[in-house]
C-alpha positions in Angstrom: 35.3 74.4 142.5 32.5 72.6 141.3 31.0 69.8 142.9 30.4 66.3 141.2 27.6 64.2 142.5 26.2 60.8 141.2 23.0 60.7 139.6 20.3 58.5 140.8 20.5 56.2 138.5 24.5 55.6 138.8 25.0 55.6 135.0 27.2 59.0 135.1 28.3 62.0 136.8 26.0 65.4 137.0 26.9 68.7 138.1 25.5 70.3 141.1 23.9 73.1 139.1 24.0 75.2 142.6 27.4 74.5 143.9 28.9 77.7 143.0 26.6 79.8 144.5 26.8 77.7 147.7 30.7 78.4 147.5 30.5 82.0 146.6 27.6 82.8 149.3 27.6 80.3 152.1 29.0 81.4 155.2 29.2 78.5 157.7 30.0 79.7 161.3 30.6 76.0 162.5 33.2 75.4 159.6 36.3 74.3 160.6 39.3 74.3 158.4 41.3 71.7 160.4 38.7 68.7 159.6 39.8 66.2 157.0 36.3 67.0 154.9 34.1 69.6 153.8 31.3 67.8 155.3 29.6 70.5 156.8 27.0 72.9 155.2 24.8 75.7 155.8 21.5 74.3 156.6 18.6 76.2 154.6 15.0 76.0 156.4 13.2 73.6 156.8 10.8 72.7 153.8 8.3 69.5 154.6 7.7 67.1 151.6 3.9 66.7 150.9 1.8 64.5 148.5 -1.5 65.0 147.2 -3.9 62.5 146.3 -7.6 62.2 145.1 -9.6 59.2 146.0 -13.5 59.1 145.9 -14.2 60.0 149.2 -12.0 63.4 149.1 -8.3 64.9 149.1 -5.9 63.0 151.0 -2.8 65.0 151.8 0.2 64.1 153.6 3.5 65.7 154.6 6.5 64.3 156.6 7.0 66.5 159.3 9.6 65.1 161.7 10.6 66.6 165.0 7.7 69.2 164.6 5.4 69.1 167.6 1.4 68.9 167.0 1.2 72.3 168.4 3.6 74.1 165.8 1.5 73.1 163.2 -1.3 75.1 162.2 -4.1 73.7 159.4 -6.6 76.3 157.9 -9.2 77.0 155.3 -9.2 80.4 154.2 -10.7 81.6 150.7 -10.6 78.5 149.3 -7.5 77.4 150.2 -5.8 75.1 152.7 -2.7 76.3 154.0 -0.5 74.0 156.4 2.2 76.2 158.2 4.4 75.3 161.3 7.8 75.4 162.4 10.4 73.3 163.3 12.7 74.6 166.3 16.3 74.3 166.3 17.9 72.3 169.4 19.3 74.3 172.0 23.1 75.2 171.6 25.2 75.4 174.7 28.3 76.7 175.2 31.1 74.7 174.7 29.5 72.4 171.9 31.3 71.8 169.3 29.7 70.9 166.0 31.0 68.9 163.2 28.1 68.3 161.1 25.6 70.9 161.0 22.9 69.6 158.4 19.3 69.8 159.9 17.2 72.0 159.0 15.3 74.4 161.1 12.6 77.2 160.7 9.1 78.3 159.9 7.4 76.8 156.7 3.9 77.4 155.1 2.0 75.6 152.4 -0.8 76.7 150.5 -3.1 74.2 148.4 -5.9 75.7 146.2 -8.8 73.6 146.7 -10.9 72.4 143.8 -14.6 73.7 143.4 -15.9 69.6 144.5 -14.0 70.0 147.7 -16.0 70.8 150.9 -13.9 73.0 152.9 -16.2 72.2 155.9 -15.0 69.0 156.0 -11.4 69.2 156.6 -9.5 66.7 158.9 -6.0 66.6 160.1 -3.9 64.2 162.4 -0.6 63.5 163.0 1.1 60.3 163.5 4.9 58.9 164.1 6.1 62.3 162.2 3.8 62.4 159.5 0.9 64.9 158.9 -2.1 63.7 157.6 -5.1 66.1 156.2 -7.9 65.0 154.7 -10.4 67.1 152.5 -14.0 65.7 151.8 -16.0 66.0 148.1 -19.2 67.8 148.5 -21.8 65.3 148.5 -23.0 66.2 144.9 -19.4 65.9 143.7 -19.2 62.2 145.1 -19.7 59.4 142.6 -22.7 57.7 142.7 -23.4 54.3 141.3 -27.0 53.8 139.6 -28.0 50.4 139.7 -29.5 49.2 136.1 -33.3 49.0 135.9 -33.6 51.0 138.7 -35.7 53.7 136.3 -38.0 50.7 135.1 -38.6 49.6 138.6 -39.8 53.3 140.1 -41.7 53.7 136.9 -43.7 50.1 137.2 -44.2 51.1 140.9 -45.9 54.6 140.2 -47.9 52.9 137.7 -49.5 50.2 140.6 -50.3 53.3 142.3 
């Protein structure tokens, strides 16, 4: 009953901790008992994966959203949170279709990111290309690093004394 899967390192086997729950609670209306191997699984809601990177100019957030249309994604700033939400719609099922494997996930998703104090919520930009959503949140001008050249104060002081 326990599903065993090979670990990422390939050094041994690991037990799937959720296998028992799926076996006991999972119900798949498309599961066929005459299929040679149980390769069908009950899909859960779609949840995109995110990366968040801080750079000098701001915070860059990217999300893998394959199959999601631009008009189905909302990017909003609310109460110092960046909220990314949307939906991936299921394929239309037609009478007579006989699914042998149904693993793609569909549904609504929402993710909220707390903006740090140095983020500028007025400078949010978002674009989508090739199934990847890119969102940039700029930093406040006062929070951006500013290089001070050596000797700058001395030059300013000398310039003020000559006047």
